[in-house]
C-alpha positions in Angstrom: 165.5 69.0 133.9 168.1 67.6 136.3 168.5 64.0 137.5 166.1 63.5 140.5 168.4 61.0 142.1 171.1 63.7 142.5 168.8 66.7 143.3 166.9 68.2 146.1 163.5 69.9 146.3 162.6 72.5 148.9 158.9 73.0 149.8 158.1 76.1 152.0 154.7 76.4 153.7 154.1 72.8 154.7 151.4 72.2 157.1 149.2 69.1 157.7 149.6 65.9 155.7 146.3 66.9 153.9 147.6 70.2 152.4 149.1 71.3 149.2 152.6 71.7 150.6 152.6 68.1 151.9 151.2 66.8 148.6 154.0 68.6 146.7 156.6 67.1 149.0 155.2 63.6 148.5 155.1 64.1 144.7 158.8 65.1 144.5 159.9 62.5 147.0 158.1 59.8 145.0 159.9 61.1 141.9 163.2 60.5 143.6 164.1 64.0 144.9 165.8 64.6 148.3 163.0 66.6 149.9 163.2 69.4 152.5 160.0 70.5 154.1 159.7 73.7 156.0 157.0 75.3 158.1 156.2 76.7 161.5 154.3 73.9 163.2 156.4 71.0 164.4 153.4 68.7 164.9 152.1 69.2 161.4 155.5 68.9 159.9 155.9 65.6 161.7 152.6 64.4 160.2 153.8 65.2 156.7 157.2 63.7 157.3 155.6 60.4 158.4 153.4 60.4 155.2 156.6 60.8 153.1 158.4 58.1 155.1 155.5 55.8 154.2 156.6 56.2 150.6 160.1 55.0 151.4 161.7 58.4 151.5 163.3 60.3 154.4 162.6 64.1 154.3 164.6 66.8 156.0 162.4 68.7 158.4 163.1 72.4 159.0 161.1 74.5 161.4 161.1 78.3 160.8 159.5 81.4 159.4 159.3 82.1 155.7 159.4 85.8 156.4 162.7 85.6 158.2 165.7 85.9 155.9 168.0 83.8 158.2 165.5 81.0 158.3 165.0 80.9 154.6 168.7 80.9 154.0 169.0 78.0 156.4 166.3 76.1 154.5 168.1 76.5 151.2 171.5 75.6 152.8 170.0 72.4 154.2 168.6 71.4 150.8 172.0 72.2 149.1 173.7 70.0 151.7 171.6 67.0 150.7 172.0 67.6 146.9 172.1 70.5 144.4 168.8 72.4 144.8 166.7 71.7 141.7 163.3 73.0 142.8 161.9 75.4 145.3 158.2 75.9 146.0 156.8 78.8 147.8 153.4 77.7 149.2 153.2 79.8 152.4 150.6 82.2 153.7 147.0 82.2 154.6 144.0 84.4 154.2 142.0 86.3 156.8 139.0 87.9 155.1 137.7 91.1 156.7 135.7 94.2 155.8 138.3 96.7 154.6 137.6 99.4 157.2 138.1 96.7 159.9 141.5 95.5 158.7 144.3 96.0 161.2 147.4 97.4 159.4 149.4 94.7 161.1 147.2 92.0 159.5 147.5 93.7 156.1 151.3 93.6 156.5 151.3 90.0 157.7 149.6 88.9 154.4 152.2 90.8 152.4 155.1 89.4 154.4 153.9 85.8 154.1 153.0 85.8 150.4 155.2 88.4 148.7 158.1 89.1 151.0 158.5 85.3 151.7 158.7 84.7 148.0 161.3 87.4 147.6 163.4 85.9 150.3 163.2 82.4 148.8 164.2 83.6 145.4 167.1 85.6 146.7 168.4 82.6 148.7 167.9 80.0 146.0 168.8 81.8 142.8 172.5 82.2 143.2 173.3 78.5 143.4 170.8 77.7 140.6 172.4 80.3 138.4 175.8 78.8 138.9 174.4 75.6 137.5 172.2 77.4 134.9 169.3 75.1 136.0 166.5 75.1 138.5 162.8 75.7 139.0 161.0 78.2 141.2 157.2 77.6 141.7 154.9 80.1 143.4 151.4 79.2 144.6 148.9 81.8 143.6 145.2 82.1 143.9 142.1 83.6 142.4 143.0 86.7 144.3 146.2 87.0 142.1 143.9 88.2 139.3 141.0 90.0 141.0 140.2 91.3 144.4 136.9 90.3 146.0 135.1 92.3 148.7 136.7 91.7 152.1 139.8 90.2 150.5 141.9 93.4 150.2 144.9 92.1 152.3 145.0 88.7 150.5 144.5 90.1 147.0 147.2 92.8 147.5 149.6 90.1 148.6 148.8 87.6 145.9 148.9 90.2 143.2 152.4 91.3 144.4 153.5 87.6 144.4 152.3 87.3 140.8 154.4 90.3 139.7 157.4 89.0 141.5 157.1 85.7 139.6 156.7 87.5 136.3 159.8 89.7 136.9 161.9 86.8 138.0 160.8 84.8 134.9 161.9 87.6 132.6 165.2 88.3 134.3 166.3 84.7 135.0 164.7 82.6 132.3 167.6 83.4 130.0 169.9 82.1 132.8 168.3 78.7 132.7 165.8 79.2 135.6 162.2 78.2 135.1 159.9 80.4 137.1 156.2 79.4 137.2 153.2 81.0 139.0 150.3 78.7 139.6 146.8 80.2 140.0 144.8 77.9 142.2 141.3 79.1 141.3 139.1 77.4 143.7 139.0 75.8 147.2 141.7 73.3 148.0 140.3 70.1 149.6 142.5 70.1 152.6 142.3 70.3 156.4 142.3 74.1 156.3 139.2 74.4 154.1 137.4 71.5 155.8 138.0 73.3 159.1 135.9 76.4 158.2 133.5 75.2 155.4 130.5 73.4 156.8 129.1 70.6 154.6 131.8 71.0 152.0 130.9 67.8 150.2 127.3 68.9 149.8 128.2 72.4 148.9 130.8 71.6 146.2 129.8 68.2 145.0 132.0 65.5 143.6 135.4 66.9 142.5 134.2 70.4 143.2 137.3 71.3 145.2 140.9 71.0 144.0 142.6 67.9 145.3 146.1 68.8 146.6 147.6 65.7 145.1 146.4 66.7 141.6 147.8 70.2 142.0 151.1 68.6 143.1 151.1 66.6 139.9 151.0 69.8 138.0 153.9 71.1 139.9 155.9 68.1 139.0 154.9 68.5 135.4 156.1 72.1 135.4 159.5 71.1 136.8 159.9 68.4 134.2 159.1 70.7 131.2 161.9 71.0 128.6 163.1 74.6 128.3 161.9 75.0 124.7 158.3 75.0 126.0 158.2 76.4 129.6 155.0 77.5 131.2 155.2 80.7 133.1 151.7 80.8 134.4 149.2 78.0 134.9 145.7 78.2 136.2 144.0 75.2 137.8 140.3 75.0 138.8 137.7 72.3 139.4 135.6 71.3 136.4 132.5 72.9 138.0 134.2 76.2 139.0 132.8 79.3 137.4 135.3 81.8 136.0 
């Protein structure tokens, strides 16, 4: 683990201040890292930046697309310009459930591009500099769909399963080079603006602590990054106490 005061952390897929990307950014900013947050929505990025500033830190805000190689390379370069990149988190991509026979091929590809291709681009951009230093952490946000495909979730499950295999391959190839690669299976609903926007009566439906709080997931990300290399976690699954599995 590197010294946070002389390191940067890059978080891709940052939306509103009540999302996992924002929580991860605040966790690493609070731990002393120079944080770069990247996403497509300037207004949401500004919300998150203000929440980080309230902690006494100043994030670097980058607007762009995680499926664009030039944008991802720019994100990594901006982080390196602040301080050596110690951590990169891929947290981008959404889910649009649909009956399989109604899936537009473009939508299927969009899922793959955001989750799997975006992760590929981040790893290709971040790994060379990390390998020079023989240190660094890559964290990929997975989901229940990383392990099994539900009905109407073919696009999301295919993309998340691909992301999981990318993470496993990277861990095996680059772990001996000093790079910690971790895949986090978020098995449940994240209690953020996205879920609150489409789930009616969420509190009544899930009960107390029935959804994963993004700040608690972010704590796990920080823990993963701080692990000593004699005991690295490659895959971690997180779920609410009441979630069936």
